[in-house]
N, C-alpha and C positions, 0 to 999 in steps of 0.2 A: 504494501498500501504505499509506503514512505517514499518507494522507488518512482512509483507512478506521479504522485505531487511532486517528485523532484524533476523528472521527467517534464511534466508539463510546465511547471516553472522557468524551466530552460528552454522551453520552445516559445512559451510566451515573452519571454524576457528577448530573445533572438527575433521573432517578430515585431516587437515595440523597435527594437536598434535598426532593422530593416524601415520599417515607413517612417521612422522618426530621419534616418540618412537620405530617404528619396524625396521626402519633404521638403526638406532645406536647399536641394541641390536641383532640384526639378522647378522651383519658383521663377528662375530667369529664362528657362526654356518657354515655359508654360506662357508666360507675359512676352515673349517675342513671338511665338504661336500666335496667343490673341491679337497683337498688334498686326498680324498679317506681314510680318518679316522674318528673314533668315537670315540667321547671325553669317556674317563673313570676316574674316581677318584683313583679307586683301581690299575691300570695298569697305567707305564709309558711308554708302548712300542710306538715306533713311526713305527711299520712296516703297509703299508696300508691293510685295510681291503680286504678280495678278493672279487670280483665283481663274481655274478654269471651268468653263461651265459643264453642269452636270448632264450628260447626255443618257436617258433611261434607256435600257436595252428591251428589245419586244418581248423577250421571254418575261420578264418583270411586268410589262405591261398586260400580256395574256393572262398572266395566272395571277392576277389581281382582278381584272374582269371577271374571269370563271369563278374566282371564290365571293368575289361580292355578290354576283350577281345569283348567287346562291342556287338552288336545286331546278330552276325553270330550265335547264339544258340537259340532254343526253350526257352518259357517262362518255369521256372524253381521254383523248390521248396525245401526246405532244409527240408530234412526228419529228425525228431527228436524223433519218437516212437520209442521206441526199440522193438515192438512185430511186427512193419513193417518192420524195417531193418533185424531182425532174421528169421521172417517167410515168407515174401514176396519177401525180395532181397536175403536172404539165408547167410546173415552174421553174422557171431558169432565176436562180438565185445568185448568178454571176453580176446581175445588176445589181443586186441589194447590197447595204453595208451591214444589215443585221434582218433577222427574220425570226421569227416564230409561229408555226403550223402545228395547231390543233383540230384533230379529227375526231369523229364520232368510234366509240369503241363498237357499237352495235351494227348490222349492217341495214338494220330495218328502221335505222334511223337516218338522218339526213343532217348532221351539224359541223360549222367549220367557222372557225376565228383564226385568221393568219393576219398579222401583224406586219408588215415591212416597212424598215426605215431606207430611205435611198434619198440619195442627193437630186438637184435641179436636174442636172443632165441625164437624170435615168428617169426623171418624173413620167413622161410618158410611157414610157415601156414597162413601167409598171402597171399604170393604170390599165393598159392594153391587154398586160398577163391577167390581172385581176379579172377584165372583164371576159377573155375569152373562157377564163376558169368557169365564173359565172354562168356563161354559156354552156359549158360542157356540164356543169352541175344540172341544168334544166332542162337538156336537151338528153343527156345520156345516165346522169346518175340518179336521177327521181325517177320512180316506179309506183310505189304506193301512196296514196291520197295524202298523206302526213309528209310524205319526203317532197311531193312536187309543191305541195304551199311553204315548203321551209326553201325550198328552191327558186321560187319566184319571190320569196319575201326577201331575197340576198339581199344586201347593202354592201357599196361600194362607196369608199369617201377617203378622203385622207385630211389630216389635220397637222400641220406643219410639215416635218419631212417624214412623217407617219403615215403611211397608206394601208386601209385596210378591207376585208373581205368580211362579212359575218353572213354567214348560211344557216337561219334558225327561223322556226315557225313564228317566233314574236323575239324579233331581232332589235327591237327599240331599248330594251332594260341594258342590254349588253352594250349597245353604242353610247348610250348615258353614262355609264359605268366608264367605258373605252374614253369618250372625248372628256369627261371629270378629271378622270388619273392624267392623261397627256396636258392638258391646258393647266391642271395646277402644277405639274413637276417643274 
């Protein structure tokens, strides 16, 4: 019992010394970071370092949208296989800076949420690619009445540099979540 108390006291003392040691030497670094300047021995400039604009990745957007929209959509999976994306879905992701493709798990459903980030130089090509995919969904992928409804309700649009396709019987809620997230970002 005395050994346990002694060990506990020794560990507590060691942790206290570590915390005390870190707090005093870290204050100047914290101040420099808070002031947005980097310490430099060679330069005496006091200009703040520029902050890079945060760019959301498409996977982050789609996961947020699908999580926030609740169970109003069928079970889905994120497609990461490049061959499936190009050969089955018909997407040429070489024109994309980033992308996330999510499709239904059960073939009786028709559901897709695709978000693509592309530069201005590829904007027309991305929009054309999404329109061609929408035509494929309507003319070749939809067989059952619920699939036809989802395919015909497919929405394609863009906000900033994010282009999206939402194939769902009720795409409005997904689109609302997507726009809110991207515009907030």
